C-alpha positions as CSV (number, residue, x, y, z in Angstrom):
1,X,139.0,193.0,162.8
2,X,141.3,195.4,160.6
3,X,141.0,194.0,157.4
4,X,136.7,194.5,158.2
5,X,137.8,198.3,159.5
6,X,139.6,199.2,156.2
7,X,136.8,197.3,154.1
8,X,134.1,200.0,155.8
9,X,136.0,202.8,154.3
10,X,136.0,201.3,151.2
11,X,132.5,200.7,151.3
12,X,131.9,203.7,152.1
13,X,133.9,205.6,149.7
14,X,133.0,203.5,146.8
15,X,129.0,205.1,147.8
16,X,130.3,208.5,147.7
17,X,131.5,208.2,144.7
18,X,128.8,206.5,143.2
19,X,126.1,209.0,144.7
20,X,128.6,211.8,142.6
21,X,128.2,209.4,139.6
22,X,125.0,208.4,139.8
23,X,123.3,212.2,140.5
24,X,121.5,212.0,136.9
25,X,117.8,211.9,136.6
26,X,117.6,208.9,134.4
27,X,120.4,207.1,136.9
28,X,117.8,208.0,139.9
29,X,115.0,206.2,137.8
30,X,116.8,203.3,137.7
31,X,116.9,203.5,141.4
32,X,113.4,204.4,142.2
33,X,112.5,201.2,140.1
34,X,114.9,199.2,142.0
35,X,113.4,200.5,144.8
36,X,110.3,199.2,144.4
37,X,110.2,196.0,144.9
38,X,111.1,197.4,148.9
39,X,107.8,199.1,149.5
40,X,106.3,196.2,151.5
41,X,103.2,196.4,154.1
42,X,104.7,197.0,156.6
43,X,107.0,199.9,155.3
44,X,104.1,201.6,154.5
45,X,102.1,200.5,157.6
46,X,105.5,201.9,159.7
47,X,105.6,205.1,158.3
48,X,102.3,205.7,157.3
49,X,103.6,209.1,155.1
50,X,103.0,210.2,151.5
51,X,106.1,212.2,150.0
52,X,107.2,214.0,147.2
53,X,110.7,214.2,146.6
54,X,111.1,217.3,144.7
55,X,114.6,216.5,142.8
56,X,117.3,218.3,140.7
57,X,115.0,217.8,137.6
58,X,112.4,215.6,138.2
59,X,109.8,214.6,140.7
60,X,108.9,210.8,142.8
61,X,106.1,210.8,144.9
62,X,106.2,208.2,147.7
63,X,103.1,206.9,148.5
64,X,104.0,205.0,151.4
65,X,100.7,206.1,153.2
66,X,98.4,204.1,150.9
67,X,99.1,202.9,148.2
68,X,103.0,201.6,148.4
69,X,104.1,202.7,145.8
70,X,106.6,205.1,143.8
71,X,105.7,206.9,140.6
72,X,106.9,209.4,138.5
73,X,105.8,212.6,139.2
74,X,103.8,214.8,142.5
75,X,100.6,214.1,143.6
76,X,98.6,217.3,145.0
77,X,97.7,214.9,147.7
78,X,100.9,213.6,149.1
79,X,101.4,214.9,153.5
80,X,104.7,216.4,152.7
81,X,107.1,217.7,150.5
82,X,110.2,217.3,150.1
83,X,112.8,219.5,147.4
84,X,116.2,219.0,147.4
85,X,119.2,218.0,144.2
86,X,120.5,214.6,143.4
87,X,123.4,214.5,144.9
88,X,121.4,215.1,148.0
89,X,119.0,212.7,147.4
90,X,122.0,210.3,147.2
91,X,123.9,211.2,150.2
92,X,120.5,210.8,152.1
93,X,120.2,207.1,150.6
94,X,123.9,205.9,150.9
95,X,123.8,206.8,154.3
96,X,126.9,210.0,154.2
97,X,123.5,212.4,155.2
98,X,120.3,212.0,157.0
99,X,117.1,213.6,156.7
100,X,117.6,215.9,160.1
101,X,121.5,216.9,158.9
102,X,120.4,217.4,155.2
103,X,117.3,219.8,157.0
104,X,119.4,221.5,159.7
105,X,122.0,222.1,156.8
106,X,119.7,223.8,154.2
107,X,120.2,221.1,151.6
108,X,116.9,219.8,152.1
109,X,113.4,221.9,151.7
110,X,110.2,220.6,154.1
111,X,106.8,222.2,152.7
112,X,104.8,219.5,155.7
113,X,105.3,218.1,159.4
114,X,108.8,217.8,160.4
115,X,108.2,214.8,161.9
116,X,106.8,212.8,159.0
117,X,109.5,213.5,157.3
118,X,111.9,212.2,159.6
119,X,109.9,209.3,159.4
120,X,111.3,208.4,156.2
121,X,114.6,208.2,157.7
122,X,113.7,204.2,157.9
123,X,112.7,204.2,154.3
124,X,116.4,206.1,153.0
125,X,117.9,203.0,155.1
126,X,116.0,200.4,153.8
127,X,117.4,201.8,149.8
128,X,121.2,201.8,151.1
129,X,121.0,198.0,151.0
130,X,120.3,198.7,146.9
131,X,122.4,200.8,146.5
132,X,125.0,198.8,147.9
133,X,124.5,195.7,145.1
134,X,124.2,198.9,142.4
135,X,128.2,199.5,144.1
136,X,128.9,195.8,143.9
137,X,128.0,195.2,140.4
């Protein structure tokens, strides 16, 4: 049991180190490509939100309302916009913070309905599997 707990702590530390290492726009672009297969019809149905992610030096549109796509650039018709730096984004997808915690601490700026933003928490949790696989490569 202690081995499992220790392995979990070590994995968590690796995720946090990875988030600092990968917080460049080019690396985020690579991750976005890896996230695309995660966007399933079920996820789109459960989420039902179109979101623009405004990161440090790039923007992405997560269309989880209609098309089920991740595209570089900002869509004009998105339901919400989430502004944050690259490190905060990496913390959201590695599980070291939540959308609520990032919003309350001022690390995440929201334009739009807060309830729609909270629906994205599940999307960020889905992305954690990709981060885990990337850390193990």
